Gaussian input, Z-matrix of N, CA and C with variables (Angstrom, degrees):
# hf/3-21g

backbone

0 1
 N
 C     1     B1
 C     2     B2     1     A1
 N     3     B3     2     A2     1     D1
 C     4     B4     3     A3     2     D2
 C     5     B5     4     A4     3     D3
 N     6     B6     5     A5     4     D4
 C     7     B7     6     A6     5     D5
 C     8     B8     7     A7     6     D6
 N     9     B9     8     A8     7     D7
 C    10    B10     9     A9     8     D8
 C    11    B11    10    A10     9     D9
 N    12    B12    11    A11    10    D10
 C    13    B13    12    A12    11    D11
 C    14    B14    13    A13    12    D12
 N    15    B15    14    A14    13    D13
 C    16    B16    15    A15    14    D14
 C    17    B17    16    A16    15    D15
 N    18    B18    17    A17    16    D16
 C    19    B19    18    A18    17    D17
 C    20    B20    19    A19    18    D18
 N    21    B21    20    A20    19    D19
 C    22    B22    21    A21    20    D20
 C    23    B23    22    A22    21    D21
 N    24    B24    23    A23    22    D22
 C    25    B25    24    A24    23    D23
 C    26    B26    25    A25    24    D24
 N    27    B27    26    A26    25    D25
 C    28    B28    27    A27    26    D26
 C    29    B29    28    A28    27    D27
 N    30    B30    29    A29    28    D28
 C    31    B31    30    A30    29    D29
 C    32    B32    31    A31    30    D30
 N    33    B33    32    A32    31    D31
 C    34    B34    33    A33    32    D32
 C    35    B35    34    A34    33    D33
 N    36    B36    35    A35    34    D34
 C    37    B37    36    A36    35    D35
 C    38    B38    37    A37    36    D36
 N    39    B39    38    A38    37    D37
 C    40    B40    39    A39    38    D38
 C    41    B41    40    A40    39    D39
 N    42    B42    41    A41    40    D40
 C    43    B43    42    A42    41    D41
 C    44    B44    43    A43    42    D42
 N    45    B45    44    A44    43    D43
 C    46    B46    45    A45    44    D44
 C    47    B47    46    A46    45    D45
 N    48    B48    47    A47    46    D46
 C    49    B49    48    A48    47    D47
 C    50    B50    49    A49    48    D48
 N    51    B51    50    A50    49    D49
 C    52    B52    51    A51    50    D50
 C    53    B53    52    A52    51    D51
 N    54    B54    53    A53    52    D52
 C    55    B55    54    A54    53    D53
 C    56    B56    55    A55    54    D54
 N    57    B57    56    A56    55    D55
 C    58    B58    57    A57    56    D56
 C    59    B59    58    A58    57    D57
 N    60    B60    59    A59    58    D58
 C    61    B61    60    A60    59    D59
 C    62    B62    61    A61    60    D60
 N    63    B63    62    A62    61    D61
 C    64    B64    63    A63    62    D62
 C    65    B65    64    A64    63    D63
 N    66    B66    65    A65    64    D64
 C    67    B67    66    A66    65    D65
 C    68    B68    67    A67    66    D66
 N    69    B69    68    A68    67    D67
 C    70    B70    69    A69    68    D68
 C    71    B71    70    A70    69    D69
 N    72    B72    71    A71    70    D70
 C    73    B73    72    A72    71    D71
 C    74    B74    73    A73    72    D72
 N    75    B75    74    A74    73    D73
 C    76    B76    75    A75    74    D74
 C    77    B77    76    A76    75    D75
 N    78    B78    77    A77    76    D76
 C    79    B79    78    A78    77    D77
 C    80    B80    79    A79    78    D78
 N    81    B81    80    A80    79    D79
 C    82    B82    81    A81    80    D80
 C    83    B83    82    A82    81    D81
 N    84    B84    83    A83    82    D82
 C    85    B85    84    A84    83    D83
 C    86    B86    85    A85    84    D84
 N    87    B87    86    A86    85    D85
 C    88    B88    87    A87    86    D86
 C    89    B89    88    A88    87    D87
 N    90    B90    89    A89    88    D88
 C    91    B91    90    A90    89    D89
 C    92    B92    91    A91    90    D90
 N    93    B93    92    A92    91    D91
 C    94    B94    93    A93    92    D92
 C    95    B95    94    A94    93    D93
 N    96    B96    95    A95    94    D94
 C    97    B97    96    A96    95    D95
 C    98    B98    97    A97    96    D96
 N    99    B99    98    A98    97    D97
 C   100   B100    99    A99    98    D98
 C   101   B101   100   A100    99    D99
 N   102   B102   101   A101   100   D100
 C   103   B103   102   A102   101   D101
 C   104   B104   103   A103   102   D102
 N   105   B105   104   A104   103   D103
 C   106   B106   105   A105   104   D104
 C   107   B107   106   A106   105   D105
 N   108   B108   107   A107   106   D106
 C   109   B109   108   A108   107   D107
 C   110   B110   109   A109   108   D108
 N   111   B111   110   A110   109   D109
 C   112   B112   111   A111   110   D110
 C   113   B113   112   A112   111   D111
 N   114   B114   113   A113   112   D112
 C   115   B115   114   A114   113   D113
 C   116   B116   115   A115   114   D114
 N   117   B117   116   A116   115   D115
 C   118   B118   117   A117   116   D116
 C   119   B119   118   A118   117   D117
 N   120   B120   119   A119   118   D118
 C   121   B121   120   A120   119   D119
 C   122   B122   121   A121   120   D120
 N   123   B123   122   A122   121   D121
 C   124   B124   123   A123   122   D122
 C   125   B125   124   A124   123   D123
 N   126   B126   125   A125   124   D124
 C   127   B127   126   A126   125   D125
 C   128   B128   127   A127   126   D126
 N   129   B129   128   A128   127   D127
 C   130   B130   129   A129   128   D128
 C   131   B131   130   A130   129   D129
 N   132   B132   131   A131   130   D130
 C   133   B133   132   A132   131   D131
 C   134   B134   133   A133   132   D132
 N   135   B135   134   A134   133   D133
 C   136   B136   135   A135   134   D134
 C   137   B137   136   A136   135   D135
 N   138   B138   137   A137   136   D136
 C   139   B139   138   A138   137   D137
 C   140   B140   139   A139   138   D138
 N   141   B141   140   A140   139   D139
 C   142   B142   141   A141   140   D140
 C   143   B143   142   A142   141   D141
 N   144   B144   143   A143   142   D142
 C   145   B145   144   A144   143   D143
 C   146   B146   145   A145   144   D144
 N   147   B147   146   A146   145   D145
 C   148   B148   147   A147   146   D146
 C   149   B149   148   A148   147   D147
 N   150   B150   149   A149   148   D148
 C   151   B151   150   A150   149   D149
 C   152   B152   151   A151   150   D150
 N   153   B153   152   A152   151   D151
 C   154   B154   153   A153   152   D152
 C   155   B155   154   A154   153   D153
 N   156   B156   155   A155   154   D154
 C   157   B157   156   A156   155   D155
 C   158   B158   157   A157   156   D156
 N   159   B159   158   A158   157   D157
 C   160   B160   159   A159   158   D158
 C   161   B161   160   A160   159   D159
 N   162   B162   161   A161   160   D160
 C   163   B163   162   A162   161   D161
 C   164   B164   163   A163   162   D162
 N   165   B165   164   A164   163   D163
 C   166   B166   165   A165   164   D164
 C   167   B167   166   A166   165   D165
 N   168   B168   167   A167   166   D166
 C   169   B169   168   A168   167   D167
 C   170   B170   169   A169   168   D168
 N   171   B171   170   A170   169   D169
 C   172   B172   171   A171   170   D170
 C   173   B173   172   A172   171   D171
 N   174   B174   173   A173   172   D172
 C   175   B175   174   A174   173   D173
 C   176   B176   175   A175   174   D174
 N   177   B177   176   A176   175   D175
 C   178   B178   177   A177   176   D176
 C   179   B179   178   A178   177   D177
 N   180   B180   179   A179   178   D178
 C   181   B181   180   A180   179   D179
 C   182   B182   181   A181   180   D180
 N   183   B183   182   A182   181   D181
 C   184   B184   183   A183   182   D182
 C   185   B185   184   A184   183   D183
 N   186   B186   185   A185   184   D184
 C   187   B187   186   A186   185   D185
 C   188   B188   187   A187   186   D186
 N   189   B189   188   A188   187   D187
 C   190   B190   189   A189   188   D188
 C   191   B191   190   A190   189   D189
 N   192   B192   191   A191   190   D190
 C   193   B193   192   A192   191   D191
 C   194   B194   193   A193   192   D192
 N   195   B195   194   A194   193   D193
 C   196   B196   195   A195   194   D194
 C   197   B197   196   A196   195   D195
 N   198   B198   197   A197   196   D196
 C   199   B199   198   A198   197   D197
 C   200   B200   199   A199   198   D198
 N   201   B201   200   A200   199   D199
 C   202   B202   201   A201   200   D200
 C   203   B203   202   A202   201   D201
 N   204   B204   203   A203   202   D202
 C   205   B205   204   A204   203   D203
 C   206   B206   205   A205   204   D204
 N   207   B207   206   A206   205   D205
 C   208   B208   207   A207   206   D206
 C   209   B209   208   A208   207   D207
 N   210   B210   209   A209   208   D208
 C   211   B211   210   A210   209   D209
 C   212   B212   211   A211   210   D210
 N   213   B213   212   A212   211   D211
 C   214   B214   213   A213   212   D212
 C   215   B215   214   A214   213   D213
 N   216   B216   215   A215   214   D214
 C   217   B217   216   A216   215   D215
 C   218   B218   217   A217   216   D216
 N   219   B219   218   A218   217   D217
 C   220   B220   219   A219   218   D218
 C   221   B221   220   A220   219   D219
 N   222   B222   221   A221   220   D220
 C   223   B223   222   A222   221   D221
 C   224   B224   223   A223   222   D222
 N   225   B225   224   A224   223   D223
 C   226   B226   225   A225   224   D224
 C   227   B227   226   A226   225   D225
 N   228   B228   227   A227   226   D226
 C   229   B229   228   A228   227   D227
 C   230   B230   229   A229   228   D228
 N   231   B231   230   A230   229   D229
 C   232   B232   231   A231   230   D230
 C   233   B233   232   A232   231   D231
 N   234   B234   233   A233   232   D232
 C   235   B235   234   A234   233   D233
 C   236   B236   235   A235   234   D234
 N   237   B237   236   A236   235   D235
 C   238   B238   237   A237   236   D236
 C   239   B239   238   A238   237   D237
 N   240   B240   239   A239   238   D238
 C   241   B241   240   A240   239   D239
 C   242   B242   241   A241   240   D240
 N   243   B243   242   A242   241   D241
 C   244   B244   243   A243   242   D242
 C   245   B245   244   A244   243   D243
 N   246   B246   245   A245   244   D244
 C   247   B247   246   A246   245   D245
 C   248   B248   247   A247   246   D246
 N   249   B249   248   A248   247   D247
 C   250   B250   249   A249   248   D248
 C   251   B251   250   A250   249   D249
 N   252   B252   251   A251   250   D250
 C   253   B253   252   A252   251   D251
 C   254   B254   253   A253   252   D252
 N   255   B255   254   A254   253   D253
 C   256   B256   255   A255   254   D254
 C   257   B257   256   A256   255   D255
 N   258   B258   257   A257   256   D256
 C   259   B259   258   A258   257   D257
 C   260   B260   259   A259   258   D258
 N   261   B261   260   A260   259   D259
 C   262   B262   261   A261   260   D260
 C   263   B263   262   A262   261   D261
 N   264   B264   263   A263   262   D262
 C   265   B265   264   A264   263   D263
 C   266   B266   265   A265   264   D264

   B1=1.4418
   B2=1.5113
   B3=1.3255
   B4=1.4576
   B5=1.5267
   B6=1.3064
   B7=1.4646
   B8=1.5306
   B9=1.3339
   B10=1.4560
   B11=1.5155
   B12=1.3273
   B13=1.4531
   B14=1.5029
   B15=1.3126
   B16=1.4538
   B17=1.5271
   B18=1.3213
   B19=1.4583
   B20=1.5164
   B21=1.3220
   B22=1.4608
   B23=1.5219
   B24=1.3346
   B25=1.4763
   B26=1.5296
   B27=1.3232
   B28=1.4705
   B29=1.5382
   B30=1.3335
   B31=1.4638
   B32=1.5149
   B33=1.3232
   B34=1.4524
   B35=1.5345
   B36=1.3403
   B37=1.4713
   B38=1.5329
   B39=1.3234
   B40=1.4627
   B41=1.5206
   B42=1.3261
   B43=1.4556
   B44=1.5352
   B45=1.3239
   B46=1.4777
   B47=1.5283
   B48=1.3258
   B49=1.4726
   B50=1.5169
   B51=1.3156
   B52=1.4610
   B53=1.5292
   B54=1.3368
   B55=1.4520
   B56=1.5217
   B57=1.3074
   B58=1.4638
   B59=1.5312
   B60=1.3087
   B61=1.4627
   B62=1.5146
   B63=1.3235
   B64=1.4477
   B65=1.5186
   B66=1.3319
   B67=1.4620
   B68=1.5235
   B69=1.3254
   B70=1.4789
   B71=1.5384
   B72=1.3200
   B73=1.4631
   B74=1.5133
   B75=1.3284
   B76=1.4688
   B77=1.5300
   B78=1.3299
   B79=1.4732
   B80=1.5189
   B81=1.3225
   B82=1.4726
   B83=1.5208
   B84=1.3166
   B85=1.4555
   B86=1.5258
   B87=1.3223
   B88=1.4653
   B89=1.5230
   B90=1.3439
   B91=1.4508
   B92=1.5264
   B93=1.3373
   B94=1.4521
   B95=1.5335
   B96=1.3255
   B97=1.4574
   B98=1.5268
   B99=1.3177
   B100=1.4630
   B101=1.5299
   B102=1.3174
   B103=1.4657
   B104=1.5308
   B105=1.3067
   B106=1.4574
   B107=1.5342
   B108=1.3290
   B109=1.4613
   B110=1.5317
   B111=1.3350
   B112=1.4771
   B113=1.5188
   B114=1.3257
   B115=1.4670
   B116=1.5219
   B117=1.3239
   B118=1.4722
   B119=1.5287
   B120=1.3293
   B121=1.4609
   B122=1.5227
   B123=1.3228
   B124=1.4635
   B125=1.5261
   B126=1.3169
   B127=1.4719
   B128=1.5310
   B129=1.3187
   B130=1.4687
   B131=1.5331
   B132=1.3252
   B133=1.4765
   B134=1.5261
   B135=1.3230
   B136=1.4674
   B137=1.5415
   B138=1.3075
   B139=1.4586
   B140=1.5192
   B141=1.3353
   B142=1.4558
   B143=1.5297
   B144=1.3138
   B145=1.4687
   B146=1.5156
   B147=1.3169
   B148=1.4614
   B149=1.5402
   B150=1.2990
   B151=1.4474
   B152=1.5272
   B153=1.3358
   B154=1.4496
   B155=1.5046
   B156=1.3314
   B157=1.4472
   B158=1.5278
   B159=1.3225
   B160=1.4635
   B161=1.5177
   B162=1.3401
   B163=1.4574
   B164=1.5327
   B165=1.3184
   B166=1.4610
   B167=1.5196
   B168=1.3152
   B169=1.4535
   B170=1.5240
   B171=1.3351
   B172=1.4601
   B173=1.5325
   B174=1.3103
   B175=1.4567
   B176=1.5200
   B177=1.3163
   B178=1.4668
   B179=1.5294
   B180=1.3240
   B181=1.4716
   B182=1.5324
   B183=1.3458
   B184=1.4530
   B185=1.5174
   B186=1.3356
   B187=1.4593
   B188=1.5251
   B189=1.3247
   B190=1.4562
   B191=1.5153
   B192=1.3452
   B193=1.4656
   B194=1.5289
   B195=1.3415
   B196=1.4670
   B197=1.5222
   B198=1.3216
   B199=1.4696
   B200=1.5357
   B201=1.3113
   B202=1.4617
   B203=1.5312
   B204=1.3277
   B205=1.4603
   B206=1.5363
   B207=1.3252
   B208=1.4646
   B209=1.5253
   B210=1.3173
   B211=1.4722
   B212=1.5180
   B213=1.3158
   B214=1.4685
   B215=1.5228
   B216=1.3377
   B217=1.4621
   B218=1.5257
   B219=1.3228
   B220=1.4488
   B221=1.5292
   B222=1.3187
   B223=1.4626
   B224=1.5238
   B225=1.3236
   B226=1.4709
   B227=1.5272
   B228=1.3213
   B229=1.4629
   B230=1.5201
   B231=1.3173
   B232=1.4713
   B233=1.5161
   B234=1.3278
   B235=1.4718
   B236=1.5156
   B237=1.3313
   B238=1.4622
   B239=1.5311
   B240=1.3183
   B241=1.4694
   B242=1.5205
   B243=1.3166
   B244=1.4605
   B245=1.5333
   B246=1.3254
   B247=1.4588
   B248=1.5223
   B249=1.3341
   B250=1.4690
   B251=1.5146
   B252=1.3188
   B253=1.4780
   B254=1.5115
   B255=1.3184
   B256=1.4504
   B257=1.5306
   B258=1.3387
   B259=1.4764
   B260=1.5238
   B261=1.3089
   B262=1.4667
   B263=1.5213
   B264=1.3123
   B265=1.4764
   B266=1.4854
   A1=108.48
   A2=117.58
   A3=120.92
   A4=109.98
   A5=113.62
   A6=119.20
   A7=107.05
   A8=115.38
   A9=120.87
   A10=109.57
   A11=114.91
   A12=120.02
   A13=109.23
   A14=116.85
   A15=121.94
   A16=108.23
   A17=115.69
   A18=120.15
   A19=110.82
   A20=115.96
   A21=119.67
   A22=111.12
   A23=117.09
   A24=120.64
   A25=110.36
   A26=116.39
   A27=120.84
   A28=109.67
   A29=115.08
   A30=119.99
   A31=111.00
   A32=116.05
   A33=121.16
   A34=111.34
   A35=115.73
   A36=120.45
   A37=111.08
   A38=116.83
   A39=120.82
   A40=110.05
   A41=117.01
   A42=121.12
   A43=110.36
   A44=117.00
   A45=120.07
   A46=111.77
   A47=116.54
   A48=119.80
   A49=110.18
   A50=116.48
   A51=121.51
   A52=111.44
   A53=115.87
   A54=119.86
   A55=114.00
   A56=118.24
   A57=120.46
   A58=113.11
   A59=116.35
   A60=119.17
   A61=113.65
   A62=116.88
   A63=121.27
   A64=116.26
   A65=117.50
   A66=119.10
   A67=109.83
   A68=118.20
   A69=121.05
   A70=110.38
   A71=115.33
   A72=120.90
   A73=110.92
   A74=117.03
   A75=120.78
   A76=111.52
   A77=116.00
   A78=119.47
   A79=110.87
   A80=117.32
   A81=121.24
   A82=109.65
   A83=116.27
   A84=121.89
   A85=111.26
   A86=115.63
   A87=120.22
   A88=111.84
   A89=115.89
   A90=120.52
   A91=112.35
   A92=117.04
   A93=121.40
   A94=113.16
   A95=117.54
   A96=120.37
   A97=111.81
   A98=115.55
   A99=122.39
   A100=106.97
   A101=116.54
   A102=118.52
   A103=110.59
   A104=115.81
   A105=120.92
   A106=110.20
   A107=114.95
   A108=119.60
   A109=110.51
   A110=115.54
   A111=119.00
   A112=111.50
   A113=116.31
   A114=119.81
   A115=111.21
   A116=116.28
   A117=119.12
   A118=110.85
   A119=117.43
   A120=120.25
   A121=111.21
   A122=117.38
   A123=120.99
   A124=110.37
   A125=115.06
   A126=119.79
   A127=110.37
   A128=115.11
   A129=120.42
   A130=110.67
   A131=115.74
   A132=121.36
   A133=110.90
   A134=116.59
   A135=119.90
   A136=110.73
   A137=117.53
   A138=119.99
   A139=110.90
   A140=116.92
   A141=121.71
   A142=112.00
   A143=116.70
   A144=119.62
   A145=112.41
   A146=116.81
   A147=119.77
   A148=110.09
   A149=116.15
   A150=120.78
   A151=112.63
   A152=115.81
   A153=120.45
   A154=112.46
   A155=117.69
   A156=122.47
   A157=113.34
   A158=116.27
   A159=119.31
   A160=111.38
   A161=116.75
   A162=120.85
   A163=109.93
   A164=116.21
   A165=120.50
   A166=111.12
   A167=117.27
   A168=121.05
   A169=110.51
   A170=116.74
   A171=120.21
   A172=110.46
   A173=117.55
   A174=121.39
   A175=111.62
   A176=116.68
   A177=120.83
   A178=110.35
   A179=116.60
   A180=120.66
   A181=111.33
   A182=115.47
   A183=120.74
   A184=111.21
   A185=116.33
   A186=120.64
   A187=112.44
   A188=117.40
   A189=120.49
   A190=111.32
   A191=115.66
   A192=120.97
   A193=109.61
   A194=115.75
   A195=120.02
   A196=111.09
   A197=116.95
   A198=121.20
   A199=110.19
   A200=117.10
   A201=121.00
   A202=110.01
   A203=116.29
   A204=120.83
   A205=111.45
   A206=116.79
   A207=122.03
   A208=110.32
   A209=117.40
   A210=121.17
   A211=110.66
   A212=116.84
   A213=120.51
   A214=110.76
   A215=116.87
   A216=120.65
   A217=111.22
   A218=116.45
   A219=121.12
   A220=111.45
   A221=116.14
   A222=120.46
   A223=111.13
   A224=116.67
   A225=120.79
   A226=109.63
   A227=117.56
   A228=120.60
   A229=111.89
   A230=118.31
   A231=120.70
   A232=110.67
   A233=116.19
   A234=120.15
   A235=111.12
   A236=116.94
   A237=121.28
   A238=110.28
   A239=117.50
   A240=121.30
   A241=110.36
   A242=117.34
   A243=121.11
   A244=109.81
   A245=117.88
   A246=121.92
   A247=110.91
   A248=116.87
   A249=120.08
   A250=112.14
   A251=117.48
   A252=119.94
   A253=110.09
   A254=117.51
   A255=122.23
   A256=110.52
   A257=116.54
   A258=120.95
   A259=110.89
   A260=118.68
   A261=122.03
   A262=111.34
   A263=117.92
   A264=120.81
   A265=112.98
   D1=132.35
   D2=-177.87
   D3=-82.09
   D4=151.45
   D5=-178.80
   D6=-87.83
   D7=125.19
   D8=178.68
   D9=-95.41
   D10=142.75
   D11=175.13
   D12=-103.83
   D13=120.54
   D14=179.19
   D15=-108.82
   D16=146.96
   D17=179.66
   D18=-69.33
   D19=159.51
   D20=178.13
   D21=-62.32
   D22=-35.97
   D23=178.51
   D24=-63.67
   D25=-42.76
   D26=179.12
   D27=-60.24
   D28=-46.21
   D29=-179.02
   D30=-63.34
   D31=-44.69
   D32=-179.22
   D33=-62.61
   D34=-42.31
   D35=178.05
   D36=-64.63
   D37=-40.23
   D38=178.43
   D39=-62.09
   D40=-43.50
   D41=-179.79
   D42=-66.88
   D43=-38.32
   D44=178.36
   D45=-61.44
   D46=-35.48
   D47=178.56
   D48=-61.06
   D49=-33.08
   D50=-179.85
   D51=-81.60
   D52=-49.48
   D53=-172.57
   D54=-80.80
   D55=-40.69
   D56=-174.51
   D57=-96.36
   D58=-36.83
   D59=-177.78
   D60=-94.23
   D61=-13.31
   D62=174.02
   D63=79.92
   D64=17.79
   D65=177.68
   D66=-73.66
   D67=144.60
   D68=177.33
   D69=-66.38
   D70=147.60
   D71=179.95
   D72=-57.95
   D73=-42.22
   D74=-178.70
   D75=-60.24
   D76=-40.93
   D77=-179.00
   D78=-67.41
   D79=-45.85
   D80=179.86
   D81=-63.67
   D82=-41.18
   D83=179.07
   D84=-58.36
   D85=-48.56
   D86=-179.46
   D87=-65.70
   D88=-44.48
   D89=-176.46
   D90=-64.95
   D91=-38.18
   D92=-176.26
   D93=-93.48
   D94=-10.44
   D95=-179.78
   D96=72.49
   D97=38.13
   D98=-178.93
   D99=-122.96
   D100=145.54
   D101=178.99
   D102=-69.32
   D103=151.45
   D104=177.94
   D105=-62.86
   D106=-36.33
   D107=178.97
   D108=-59.59
   D109=-43.91
   D110=179.12
   D111=-61.62
   D112=-41.89
   D113=179.16
   D114=-61.48
   D115=-43.81
   D116=179.16
   D117=-64.27
   D118=-38.32
   D119=177.97
   D120=-66.46
   D121=-42.49
   D122=178.17
   D123=-62.95
   D124=-41.71
   D125=179.94
   D126=-61.12
   D127=-44.56
   D128=179.06
   D129=-63.69
   D130=-41.92
   D131=-179.10
   D132=-62.90
   D133=-47.19
   D134=-176.59
   D135=-72.45
   D136=-31.56
   D137=176.76
   D138=-66.62
   D139=-39.98
   D140=179.17
   D141=-70.47
   D142=-40.01
   D143=-176.66
   D144=-83.27
   D145=-13.86
   D146=-176.14
   D147=-127.49
   D148=67.07
   D149=-179.08
   D150=-62.58
   D151=-23.43
   D152=179.02
   D153=-73.07
   D154=-17.55
   D155=-175.28
   D156=-56.05
   D157=-41.31
   D158=179.60
   D159=-68.50
   D160=-39.82
   D161=178.16
   D162=-63.77
   D163=-43.15
   D164=179.77
   D165=-65.05
   D166=-42.46
   D167=179.29
   D168=-63.39
   D169=-40.47
   D170=177.65
   D171=-64.96
   D172=-40.62
   D173=177.48
   D174=-62.89
   D175=-41.02
   D176=177.90
   D177=-63.57
   D178=-44.02
   D179=177.39
   D180=-59.22
   D181=-44.89
   D182=-179.75
   D183=-62.68
   D184=-44.32
   D185=-179.42
   D186=-66.16
   D187=-37.96
   D188=177.21
   D189=-63.33
   D190=-40.58
   D191=178.35
   D192=-63.47
   D193=-44.11
   D194=179.51
   D195=-64.06
   D196=-40.27
   D197=178.56
   D198=-60.83
   D199=-43.38
   D200=178.84
   D201=-60.96
   D202=-45.61
   D203=-179.54
   D204=-61.94
   D205=-47.02
   D206=-178.19
   D207=-65.56
   D208=-38.69
   D209=177.39
   D210=-62.37
   D211=-43.12
   D212=177.93
   D213=-63.23
   D214=-42.78
   D215=178.04
   D216=-60.84
   D217=-43.77
   D218=178.81
   D219=-59.56
   D220=-45.48
   D221=179.88
   D222=-61.17
   D223=-42.05
   D224=179.12
   D225=-64.12
   D226=-44.43
   D227=179.94
   D228=-64.89
   D229=-36.79
   D230=175.63
   D231=-60.64
   D232=-45.76
   D233=179.02
   D234=-63.15
   D235=-42.01
   D236=-179.89
   D237=-64.60
   D238=-42.17
   D239=179.65
   D240=-62.75
   D241=-42.06
   D242=179.11
   D243=-65.50
   D244=-38.87
   D245=179.90
   D246=-64.94
   D247=-46.74
   D248=-179.04
   D249=-71.57
   D250=-31.80
   D251=176.61
   D252=-66.31
   D253=-36.06
   D254=178.98
   D255=-67.88
   D256=-40.41
   D257=-179.03
   D258=-71.21
   D259=-27.69
   D260=-176.66
   D261=-71.91
   D262=-21.27
   D263=-177.30
   D264=-79.72

């Protein structure tokens, strides 16, 4: 079997499919035509070289949660404003 050279972007995107999007390694491996072993190695490599990745992912999760909460608050306040504006007339 010949050794294929994949770009760093390709490797990073493949790892993101596993870590961020939650696809199983076997599925990504089959879809991209890459061995599972390679994917695990790339995942280990990027995790070691990018220690900030976990912090950034946690920050993104926190911000998405906050956005959902603030959006819900805004919707409630819009409804309340419409209700009180109707009563004021």
